[in-house]
Each structure stands twice: as structure tokens, then as C-alpha cells.
C-alpha positions, 0 to 999 in steps of 0.5 A: 732433798739437800736441806734435809740432809743437811738438817737430819743427816739423812740422805732422803731418796726422791720417792721419800721426798716425794711421798713424804714431803710433797704429798704431805704438803699438797694435801694440807693444801699447798700449792706445789706445782711440778713440771719437767724442771721440778717442784716449785711454789707457782708464782705466775699463771704460767707455772700454773699453766706448766702444772697442768701441762705436765700432769696431762702428759702423765695423766692422758697416756695412763687413762688410755691405757686403762682404757685400752685394758678395760675394753679387752678385758671386757671384750675377751670375757664377753662382758661379764668382767668390768675392772672398773666396776668397783666403787672405788674406781668411780672417778676413773670409770666416769673419766674413762667411759667418756674418753 
């Protein structure tokens, strides 16, 4: 972020850095590992494991919350509403059903 400020004269927010820099690089196929210590190009198997471990601490609780939310809405509506029924949620639905 400091490099961007030094090159452009503009201070960038963390959100901007994550969405406009890191996300774009990842979409282009660049392997960028993230952990509680920040971003880095993975240089070892430990770096790769740190990335998956960090992701697991975010994804697992979120999927658990989505499952509980879905189950509660499904129960409250006597099965009439499935908040994951839309095609765009197919992957989440598949994971949550097995979760």
C-alpha cells in the first residue's frame, strides 16, 4: 500500500488494496497466500498451509451460520422458503447440505 502511495501520491485504503490489487492479481492466476500476518507469494508448503488454515477460520464459521440461517428460515416457513434455492447459490447449497 505504501508503494502505491509512493508511486501515485494517493493513499489507498485496505479495502481498495484487497479488491483492486490482491483480488485482481488472484483473478489473473497469481498465487497470493494470506494469513493473519498479511499477504505474500507462497514460497513453501508451510505458506500454502497457512493460507488454507487462515481461510478455514473464515469460511467454516460463515458456512455454519448460513446453514443455521437456512434451517431456521426453512423451519419457520414450514419448508416453503429455501434461501439457497437460486441457481447462483448452487455451490453454497451443495457445501451446506454436506456441512
